[in-house]
matplotlib code that plots the C-alpha trace (Angstrom):
import matplotlib.pyplot as plt

x = [-30.1, -26.6, -24.5, -21.2, -21.3, -20.9, -21.1, -21.6, -25.2, -26.5, -28.1, -25.9, -24.0, -20.3, -18.0, -14.3, -12.8, -9.7, -7.8, -5.3, -5.5, -4.7, -7.4, -8.3, -9.9, -12.0, -13.6, -16.7, -17.2, -16.2, -17.1, -16.2, -16.9, -14.7, -12.1, -12.3, -12.1, -12.3, -11.3, -10.2, -6.6, -5.8, -5.2, -8.0, -6.9, -8.6, -8.2, -5.8, -7.7, -11.3, -12.1, -14.5, -13.8, -11.7, -8.7, -9.5, -7.6, -8.6, -7.2, -7.6, -7.2, -8.9, -11.6, -13.3, -16.0, -17.1, -19.6, -17.7, -16.8, -16.6, -13.3, -10.7]
y = [5.3, 6.8, 5.0, 6.5, 4.4, 0.6, -1.8, -5.5, -6.4, -3.4, -5.7, -4.8, -8.1, -8.8, -6.0, -5.4, -2.4, -0.6, 2.1, 4.1, 1.3, -1.6, -4.2, -4.6, -7.8, -8.1, -4.7, -4.2, -0.4, 1.9, 5.6, 6.8, 10.5, 10.7, 8.3, 5.9, 2.1, -0.1, -3.7, -6.8, -7.8, -11.4, -13.6, -12.6, -11.9, -10.8, -7.2, -7.1, -4.6, -5.0, -8.6, -10.4, -8.0, -8.5, -6.3, -3.8, -1.1, 2.1, 3.2, 6.6, 7.6, 7.3, 4.7, 2.8, 0.1, -2.3, -5.2, -8.5, -9.2, -5.5, -4.5, -2.6]
z = [0.6, 0.6, -2.1, -0.9, 2.2, 2.0, 4.9, 5.5, 5.4, 3.4, 0.9, -2.1, -2.3, -2.2, -3.5, -4.1, -2.3, -3.5, -1.5, -3.6, -6.3, -3.8, -3.2, 0.5, 1.9, 5.0, 4.6, 6.8, 6.2, 3.3, 2.8, -0.7, 0.0, 3.1, 1.8, 4.8, 4.9, 8.0, 7.8, 9.7, 8.6, 8.0, 9.9, 12.3, 15.8, 19.0, 20.2, 23.2, 25.4, 24.1, 24.9, 22.6, 19.6, 16.5, 15.8, 13.1, 11.1, 9.3, 6.0, 4.4, 0.7, -2.6, -2.2, -5.0, -4.6, -7.3, -7.4, -7.6, -11.3, -12.3, -10.7, -12.8]

ax = plt.figure().add_subplot(projection="3d")
ax.plot(x, y, z, "-o")
ax.set_aspect("equal")
plt.show()
């Protein structure tokens, strides 16, 4: 299993994700090696053109992932 890729439902439990030192909530995909995080910003909202999907954003930078309770 590739430990540089984290996603919802991978069986590793809840985690805290940081991009460039800032904690990001609502993350559903994080790739440490490539430095990419995809998340749903709060408040949740529907995508304007893709009906039935939530709006999502992508961040790039230095990504760190910690199990809950072990962050910084």
